[in-house]
PyMOL Python script that loads the backbone (N, CA, C, O; Angstrom):
from pymol import cmd

cmd.read_pdbstr("""\
ATOM      1  N   MET A   1     115.114 130.709 143.614  1.00  0.00           N
ATOM      2  CA  MET A   1     113.553 130.451 142.950  1.00  0.00           C
ATOM      3  C   MET A   1     113.169 128.831 142.989  1.00  0.00           C
ATOM      4  O   MET A   1     113.547 128.209 141.996  1.00  0.00           O
ATOM      5  N   ARG A   2     112.548 128.158 143.892  1.00  0.00           N
ATOM      6  CA  ARG A   2     111.909 127.026 144.207  1.00  0.00           C
ATOM      7  C   ARG A   2     111.191 126.674 143.012  1.00  0.00           C
ATOM      8  O   ARG A   2     110.538 127.463 142.328  1.00  0.00           O
ATOM      9  N   LYS A   3     111.369 125.266 142.768  1.00  0.00           N
ATOM     10  CA  LYS A   3     110.522 124.631 141.582  1.00  0.00           C
ATOM     11  C   LYS A   3     109.696 123.549 142.183  1.00  0.00           C
ATOM     12  O   LYS A   3     109.894 123.111 143.317  1.00  0.00           O
ATOM     13  N   PHE A   4     108.848 123.175 141.453  1.00  0.00           N
ATOM     14  CA  PHE A   4     107.802 122.133 142.068  1.00  0.00           C
ATOM     15  C   PHE A   4     107.693 120.963 141.130  1.00  0.00           C
ATOM     16  O   PHE A   4     107.887 121.222 139.942  1.00  0.00           O
ATOM     17  N   LEU A   5     107.427 119.765 141.445  1.00  0.00           N
ATOM     18  CA  LEU A   5     106.575 118.849 140.790  1.00  0.00           C
ATOM     19  C   LEU A   5     105.234 119.098 140.622  1.00  0.00           C
ATOM     20  O   LEU A   5     104.490 119.294 141.582  1.00  0.00           O
ATOM     21  N   VAL A   6     104.777 119.107 139.201  1.00  0.00           N
ATOM     22  CA  VAL A   6     103.354 119.107 138.720  1.00  0.00           C
ATOM     23  C   VAL A   6     103.082 118.160 137.701  1.00  0.00           C
ATOM     24  O   VAL A   6     103.779 117.832 136.740  1.00  0.00           O
ATOM     25  N   CYS A   7     101.807 117.717 138.106  1.00  0.00           N
ATOM     26  CA  CYS A   7     101.248 116.639 137.272  1.00  0.00           C
ATOM     27  C   CYS A   7     101.110 117.080 135.834  1.00  0.00           C
ATOM     28  O   CYS A   7     100.660 118.201 135.597  1.00  0.00           O
ATOM     29  N   PRO A   8     101.457 116.295 134.894  1.00  0.00           N
ATOM     30  CA  PRO A   8     101.007 117.036 133.807  1.00  0.00           C
ATOM     31  C   PRO A   8      99.679 116.448 132.992  1.00  0.00           C
ATOM     32  O   PRO A   8      99.548 116.504 131.769  1.00  0.00           O
ATOM     33  N   VAL A   9      98.726 115.875 133.924  1.00  0.00           N
ATOM     34  CA  VAL A   9      97.604 115.690 133.363  1.00  0.00           C
ATOM     35  C   VAL A   9      96.547 116.945 134.061  1.00  0.00           C
ATOM     36  O   VAL A   9      95.933 117.760 133.373  1.00  0.00           O
ATOM     37  N   CYS A  10      96.508 116.880 135.472  1.00  0.00           N
ATOM     38  CA  CYS A  10      95.594 117.704 135.848  1.00  0.00           C
ATOM     39  C   CYS A  10      96.313 119.168 136.795  1.00  0.00           C
ATOM     40  O   CYS A  10      95.638 119.977 137.432  1.00  0.00           O
ATOM     41  N   TYR A  11      97.826 119.182 136.647  1.00  0.00           N
ATOM     42  CA  TYR A  11      98.691 120.483 136.964  1.00  0.00           C
ATOM     43  C   TYR A  11      98.546 120.565 138.471  1.00  0.00           C
ATOM     44  O   TYR A  11      98.530 121.678 138.999  1.00  0.00           O
ATOM     45  N   SER A  12      98.462 119.691 139.050  1.00  0.00           N
ATOM     46  CA  SER A  12      98.265 119.351 140.760  1.00  0.00           C
ATOM     47  C   SER A  12      99.988 119.372 141.231  1.00  0.00           C
ATOM     48  O   SER A  12     100.848 119.048 140.412  1.00  0.00           O
ATOM     49  N   LYS A  13     100.238 119.674 142.239  1.00  0.00           N
ATOM     50  CA  LYS A  13     101.646 119.750 142.965  1.00  0.00           C
ATOM     51  C   LYS A  13     101.225 118.763 143.951  1.00  0.00           C
ATOM     52  O   LYS A  13     101.985 118.550 144.896  1.00  0.00           O
ATOM     53  N   ASN A  14     100.201 118.175 143.871  1.00  0.00           N
ATOM     54  CA  ASN A  14     100.424 116.835 145.221  1.00  0.00           C
ATOM     55  C   ASN A  14     100.695 115.583 144.464  1.00  0.00           C
ATOM     56  O   ASN A  14      99.933 114.688 144.097  1.00  0.00           O
ATOM     57  N   VAL A  15     102.399 115.806 144.279  1.00  0.00           N
ATOM     58  CA  VAL A  15     102.733 114.587 143.245  1.00  0.00           C
ATOM     59  C   VAL A  15     104.230 113.962 144.124  1.00  0.00           C
ATOM     60  O   VAL A  15     105.179 114.676 144.446  1.00  0.00           O
ATOM     61  N   GLU A  16     104.149 112.909 144.305  1.00  0.00           N
ATOM     62  CA  GLU A  16     105.336 112.189 144.927  1.00  0.00           C
ATOM     63  C   GLU A  16     105.786 110.941 144.032  1.00  0.00           C
ATOM     64  O   GLU A  16     105.118 110.219 143.292  1.00  0.00           O
ATOM     65  N   LEU A  17     107.420 110.932 144.417  1.00  0.00           N
ATOM     66  CA  LEU A  17     108.182 109.937 143.887  1.00  0.00           C
ATOM     67  C   LEU A  17     107.570 108.212 144.125  1.00  0.00           C
ATOM     68  O   LEU A  17     107.770 107.705 145.228  1.00  0.00           O
ATOM     69  N   GLU A  18     106.830 107.385 143.026  1.00  0.00           N
ATOM     70  CA  GLU A  18     106.463 106.404 143.675  1.00  0.00           C
ATOM     71  C   GLU A  18     107.589 105.067 143.586  1.00  0.00           C
ATOM     72  O   GLU A  18     107.471 104.133 144.378  1.00  0.00           O
ATOM     73  N   ALA A  19     108.665 105.084 142.558  1.00  0.00           N
ATOM     74  CA  ALA A  19     109.703 104.401 142.380  1.00  0.00           C
ATOM     75  C   ALA A  19     110.609 105.163 142.178  1.00  0.00           C
ATOM     76  O   ALA A  19     110.223 106.101 141.479  1.00  0.00           O
ATOM     77  N   GLY A  20     111.818 105.237 142.494  1.00  0.00           N
ATOM     78  CA  GLY A  20     112.950 105.590 142.079  1.00  0.00           C
ATOM     79  C   GLY A  20     113.862 105.134 140.858  1.00  0.00           C
ATOM     80  O   GLY A  20     113.397 104.747 139.785  1.00  0.00           O
ATOM     81  N   GLY A  21     115.073 105.217 141.122  1.00  0.00           N
ATOM     82  CA  GLY A  21     116.055 104.500 140.258  1.00  0.00           C
ATOM     83  C   GLY A  21     115.984 105.071 138.823  1.00  0.00           C
ATOM     84  O   GLY A  21     115.233 106.037 138.693  1.00  0.00           O
ATOM     85  N   VAL A  22     116.473 104.747 138.002  1.00  0.00           N
ATOM     86  CA  VAL A  22     116.618 105.394 136.494  1.00  0.00           C
ATOM     87  C   VAL A  22     115.653 105.861 135.907  1.00  0.00           C
ATOM     88  O   VAL A  22     115.763 106.835 135.162  1.00  0.00           O
ATOM     89  N   SER A  23     114.555 105.264 136.132  1.00  0.00           N
ATOM     90  CA  SER A  23     113.246 105.584 135.629  1.00  0.00           C
ATOM     91  C   SER A  23     112.331 106.553 136.320  1.00  0.00           C
ATOM     92  O   SER A  23     111.667 107.452 135.804  1.00  0.00           O
ATOM     93  N   GLY A  24     112.411 106.231 137.483  1.00  0.00           N
ATOM     94  CA  GLY A  24     111.811 107.055 138.351  1.00  0.00           C
ATOM     95  C   GLY A  24     110.318 107.239 137.989  1.00  0.00           C
ATOM     96  O   GLY A  24     110.092 107.632 136.844  1.00  0.00           O
ATOM     97  N   LYS A  25     109.345 107.024 138.751  1.00  0.00           N
ATOM     98  CA  LYS A  25     107.922 107.056 138.368  1.00  0.00           C
ATOM     99  C   LYS A  25     107.379 107.738 139.387  1.00  0.00           C
ATOM    100  O   LYS A  25     107.720 107.672 140.568  1.00  0.00           O
ATOM    101  N   PHE A  26     106.267 108.594 138.773  1.00  0.00           N
ATOM    102  CA  PHE A  26     105.949 109.501 140.004  1.00  0.00           C
ATOM    103  C   PHE A  26     104.259 109.382 140.283  1.00  0.00           C
ATOM    104  O   PHE A  26     103.675 108.726 139.421  1.00  0.00           O
ATOM    105  N   GLN A  27     103.573 109.827 141.165  1.00  0.00           N
ATOM    106  CA  GLN A  27     102.233 109.509 141.168  1.00  0.00           C
ATOM    107  C   GLN A  27     101.399 110.682 141.700  1.00  0.00           C
ATOM    108  O   GLN A  27     101.628 111.282 142.750  1.00  0.00           O
ATOM    109  N   CYS A  28     100.552 110.892 140.968  1.00  0.00           N
ATOM    110  CA  CYS A  28      99.669 112.395 141.526  1.00  0.00           C
ATOM    111  C   CYS A  28      98.634 111.790 142.528  1.00  0.00           C
ATOM    112  O   CYS A  28      97.979 110.763 142.354  1.00  0.00           O
ATOM    113  N   LYS A  29      98.614 112.523 143.483  1.00  0.00           N
ATOM    114  CA  LYS A  29      97.581 112.065 144.575  1.00  0.00           C
ATOM    115  C   LYS A  29      96.100 112.655 144.251  1.00  0.00           C
ATOM    116  O   LYS A  29      95.133 112.343 144.946  1.00  0.00           O
ATOM    117  N   ASP A  30      96.008 113.486 143.199  1.00  0.00           N
ATOM    118  CA  ASP A  30      94.859 113.996 143.084  1.00  0.00           C
ATOM    119  C   ASP A  30      94.071 113.194 141.747  1.00  0.00           C
ATOM    120  O   ASP A  30      92.937 112.766 141.965  1.00  0.00           O
ATOM    121  N   CYS A  31      94.494 113.057 140.788  1.00  0.00           N
ATOM    122  CA  CYS A  31      94.136 112.564 139.786  1.00  0.00           C
ATOM    123  C   CYS A  31      94.551 110.985 139.581  1.00  0.00           C
ATOM    124  O   CYS A  31      93.786 110.318 138.885  1.00  0.00           O
ATOM    125  N   GLY A  32      95.683 110.356 140.125  1.00  0.00           N
ATOM    126  CA  GLY A  32      96.042 109.080 139.826  1.00  0.00           C
ATOM    127  C   GLY A  32      97.082 108.614 138.894  1.00  0.00           C
ATOM    128  O   GLY A  32      97.561 107.481 138.850  1.00  0.00           O
ATOM    129  N   TYR A  33      97.380 109.649 138.136  1.00  0.00           N
ATOM    130  CA  TYR A  33      98.572 109.725 137.179  1.00  0.00           C
ATOM    131  C   TYR A  33      99.597 108.896 137.750  1.00  0.00           C
ATOM    132  O   TYR A  33      99.892 109.007 138.940  1.00  0.00           O
ATOM    133  N   VAL A  34     100.207 108.005 136.926  1.00  0.00           N
ATOM    134  CA  VAL A  34     101.394 107.497 137.437  1.00  0.00           C
ATOM    135  C   VAL A  34     102.315 107.108 136.057  1.00  0.00           C
ATOM    136  O   VAL A  34     101.973 106.362 135.139  1.00  0.00           O
ATOM    137  N   GLY A  35     103.648 107.886 136.214  1.00  0.00           N
ATOM    138  CA  GLY A  35     104.541 108.258 134.990  1.00  0.00           C
ATOM    139  C   GLY A  35     105.654 108.763 135.279  1.00  0.00           C
ATOM    140  O   GLY A  35     105.921 109.363 136.320  1.00  0.00           O
ATOM    141  N   SER A  36     106.459 108.522 134.256  1.00  0.00           N
ATOM    142  CA  SER A  36     107.873 109.068 134.715  1.00  0.00           C
ATOM    143  C   SER A  36     108.231 110.583 134.026  1.00  0.00           C
ATOM    144  O   SER A  36     109.228 111.279 134.218  1.00  0.00           O
ATOM    145  N   PHE A  37     107.177 110.811 133.247  1.00  0.00           N
ATOM    146  CA  PHE A  37     107.073 112.342 132.423  1.00  0.00           C
ATOM    147  C   PHE A  37     106.594 112.972 133.794  1.00  0.00           C
ATOM    148  O   PHE A  37     105.685 112.543 134.505  1.00  0.00           O
ATOM    149  N   ILE A  38     107.261 113.897 133.982  1.00  0.00           N
ATOM    150  CA  ILE A  38     106.643 115.434 135.276  1.00  0.00           C
ATOM    151  C   ILE A  38     107.165 116.662 135.028  1.00  0.00           C
ATOM    152  O   ILE A  38     108.302 117.043 134.746  1.00  0.00           O
ATOM    153  N   LEU A  39     106.147 117.199 135.181  1.00  0.00           N
ATOM    154  CA  LEU A  39     106.393 118.987 134.784  1.00  0.00           C
ATOM    155  C   LEU A  39     107.235 119.155 136.329  1.00  0.00           C
ATOM    156  O   LEU A  39     107.186 118.615 137.434  1.00  0.00           O
ATOM    157  N   GLU A  40     108.057 120.300 135.625  1.00  0.00           N
ATOM    158  CA  GLU A  40     108.967 121.043 137.155  1.00  0.00           C
ATOM    159  C   GLU A  40     108.707 122.619 136.890  1.00  0.00           C
ATOM    160  O   GLU A  40     109.204 122.923 135.806  1.00  0.00           O
ATOM    161  N   MET A  41     108.174 123.568 137.441  1.00  0.00           N
ATOM    162  CA  MET A  41     108.018 124.889 137.168  1.00  0.00           C
ATOM    163  C   MET A  41     107.947 125.176 138.678  1.00  0.00           C
ATOM    164  O   MET A  41     107.688 124.493 139.669  1.00  0.00           O
ATOM    165  N   THR A  42     108.307 126.565 138.440  1.00  0.00           N
ATOM    166  CA  THR A  42     108.272 127.768 139.780  1.00  0.00           C
ATOM    167  C   THR A  42     106.821 128.099 139.911  1.00  0.00           C
ATOM    168  O   THR A  42     106.059 127.925 138.959  1.00  0.00           O
ATOM    169  N   GLU A  43     106.352 128.644 141.232  1.00  0.00           N
ATOM    170  CA  GLU A  43     104.996 129.199 141.688  1.00  0.00           C
ATOM    171  C   GLU A  43     104.272 129.989 140.777  1.00  0.00           C
ATOM    172  O   GLU A  43     103.045 129.937 140.692  1.00  0.00           O
ATOM    173  N   GLY A  44     105.099 130.833 139.986  1.00  0.00           N
ATOM    174  CA  GLY A  44     104.888 131.754 139.070  1.00  0.00           C
ATOM    175  C   GLY A  44     104.516 131.117 137.732  1.00  0.00           C
ATOM    176  O   GLY A  44     103.703 131.768 137.075  1.00  0.00           O
ATOM    177  N   GLU A  45     104.866 130.198 137.305  1.00  0.00           N
ATOM    178  CA  GLU A  45     104.853 129.461 136.108  1.00  0.00           C
ATOM    179  C   GLU A  45     103.393 128.497 136.259  1.00  0.00           C
ATOM    180  O   GLU A  45     102.604 128.206 135.360  1.00  0.00           O
ATOM    181  N   HIS A  46     103.347 128.161 137.569  1.00  0.00           N
ATOM    182  CA  HIS A  46     102.178 126.989 137.840  1.00  0.00           C
ATOM    183  C   HIS A  46     101.273 128.096 137.779  1.00  0.00           C
ATOM    184  O   HIS A  46     100.344 127.838 137.013  1.00  0.00           O
ATOM    185  N   ALA A  47     101.179 129.426 138.385  1.00  0.00           N
ATOM    186  CA  ALA A  47      99.782 129.985 138.319  1.00  0.00           C
ATOM    187  C   ALA A  47      99.147 130.345 137.084  1.00  0.00           C
ATOM    188  O   ALA A  47      97.944 130.375 136.824  1.00  0.00           O
ATOM    189  N   GLU A  48     100.658 130.756 135.981  1.00  0.00           N
ATOM    190  CA  GLU A  48     100.104 131.283 134.764  1.00  0.00           C
ATOM    191  C   GLU A  48      99.358 130.111 134.058  1.00  0.00           C
ATOM    192  O   GLU A  48      98.375 130.315 133.346  1.00  0.00           O
ATOM    193  N   VAL A  49      99.962 128.667 134.328  1.00  0.00           N
ATOM    194  CA  VAL A  49      99.229 127.729 133.684  1.00  0.00           C
ATOM    195  C   VAL A  49      97.923 127.357 134.353  1.00  0.00           C
ATOM    196  O   VAL A  49      96.981 127.032 133.630  1.00  0.00           O
ATOM    197  N   LEU A  50      97.788 127.374 135.613  1.00  0.00           N
ATOM    198  CA  LEU A  50      96.507 127.240 135.844  1.00  0.00           C
ATOM    199  C   LEU A  50      95.325 128.452 135.424  1.00  0.00           C
ATOM    200  O   LEU A  50      94.124 128.321 135.188  1.00  0.00           O
ATOM    201  N   LYS A  51      95.908 129.267 135.434  1.00  0.00           N
ATOM    202  CA  LYS A  51      94.934 130.992 134.965  1.00  0.00           C
ATOM    203  C   LYS A  51      94.947 130.493 133.274  1.00  0.00           C
ATOM    204  O   LYS A  51      93.884 130.801 132.736  1.00  0.00           O
ATOM    205  N   ALA A  52      95.664 129.981 132.589  1.00  0.00           N
ATOM    206  CA  ALA A  52      95.329 129.351 131.446  1.00  0.00           C
ATOM    207  C   ALA A  52      94.438 128.399 131.040  1.00  0.00           C
ATOM    208  O   ALA A  52      93.793 128.333 129.993  1.00  0.00           O
ATOM    209  N   LYS A  53      94.479 127.534 132.158  1.00  0.00           N
ATOM    210  CA  LYS A  53      93.488 126.332 131.922  1.00  0.00           C
ATOM    211  C   LYS A  53      92.223 126.762 132.367  1.00  0.00           C
ATOM    212  O   LYS A  53      91.262 126.591 131.617  1.00  0.00           O
ATOM    213  N   GLU A  54      92.038 127.397 133.685  1.00  0.00           N
ATOM    214  CA  GLU A  54      90.703 128.181 133.811  1.00  0.00           C
ATOM    215  C   GLU A  54      90.330 128.796 132.463  1.00  0.00           C
ATOM    216  O   GLU A  54      89.388 128.259 131.880  1.00  0.00           O
ATOM    217  N   LYS A  55      90.854 129.718 131.947  1.00  0.00           N
ATOM    218  CA  LYS A  55      90.315 130.495 130.698  1.00  0.00           C
ATOM    219  C   LYS A  55      89.863 129.701 129.473  1.00  0.00           C
ATOM    220  O   LYS A  55      88.877 129.936 128.776  1.00  0.00           O
ATOM    221  N   THR A  56      90.866 128.602 129.319  1.00  0.00           N
ATOM    222  CA  THR A  56      90.182 127.576 128.442  1.00  0.00           C
ATOM    223  C   THR A  56      88.892 127.004 128.718  1.00  0.00           C
ATOM    224  O   THR A  56      88.133 126.698 127.798  1.00  0.00           O
ATOM    225  N   TYR A  57      88.530 126.805 130.209  1.00  0.00           N
ATOM    226  CA  TYR A  57      87.554 126.228 130.740  1.00  0.00           C
ATOM    227  C   TYR A  57      86.303 126.946 130.322  1.00  0.00           C
ATOM    228  O   TYR A  57      85.283 126.430 129.864  1.00  0.00           O
ATOM    229  N   GLU A  58      86.571 128.385 130.581  1.00  0.00           N
ATOM    230  CA  GLU A  58      85.375 129.073 130.535  1.00  0.00           C
ATOM    231  C   GLU A  58      85.104 129.347 129.046  1.00  0.00           C
ATOM    232  O   GLU A  58      83.981 129.554 128.587  1.00  0.00           O
ATOM    233  N   GLU A  59      86.375 129.324 128.261  1.00  0.00           N
ATOM    234  CA  GLU A  59      85.664 129.297 126.766  1.00  0.00           C
ATOM    235  C   GLU A  59      84.841 128.243 125.980  1.00  0.00           C
ATOM    236  O   GLU A  59      84.397 128.358 124.838  1.00  0.00           O
ATOM    237  N   LYS A  60      84.724 127.136 126.872  1.00  0.00           N
ATOM    238  CA  LYS A  60      84.339 126.108 126.156  1.00  0.00           C
ATOM    239  C   LYS A  60      83.026 125.832 126.641  1.00  0.00           C
ATOM    240  O   LYS A  60      82.305 124.975 126.130  1.00  0.00           O
ATOM    241  N   LYS A  61      82.663 126.619 127.725  1.00  0.00           N
ATOM    242  CA  LYS A  61      81.233 126.489 128.286  1.00  0.00           C
ATOM    243  C   LYS A  61      80.025 127.101 127.239  1.00  0.00           C
ATOM    244  O   LYS A  61      80.240 128.131 126.602  1.00  0.00           O
ATOM    245  N   PRO A  62      79.215 126.635 127.170  1.00  0.00           N
ATOM    246  CA  PRO A  62      78.307 126.840 126.446  1.00  0.00           C
ATOM    247  C   PRO A  62      77.488 127.997 126.656  1.00  0.00           C
ATOM    248  O   PRO A  62      76.537 128.224 125.908  1.00  0.00           O
TER     249      PRO A  62
END
""", "prot")
cmd.dss("prot")
cmd.show_as("cartoon", "prot")
cmd.util.cbc("prot")
cmd.orient("prot")
């Protein structure tokens, strides 16, 4: 089961390692997030997170 790096802000998989080393900084190419905290999840977990995010967004619509 392959795991992907996922942005903790926008949940995009478009994340790259910006600076290696001990701290390791990642950059999201979609929202611009830069930091050492990054999510790692499988394709199934990512789909569940996106579905929950969409549901939350729909519930907040007027």
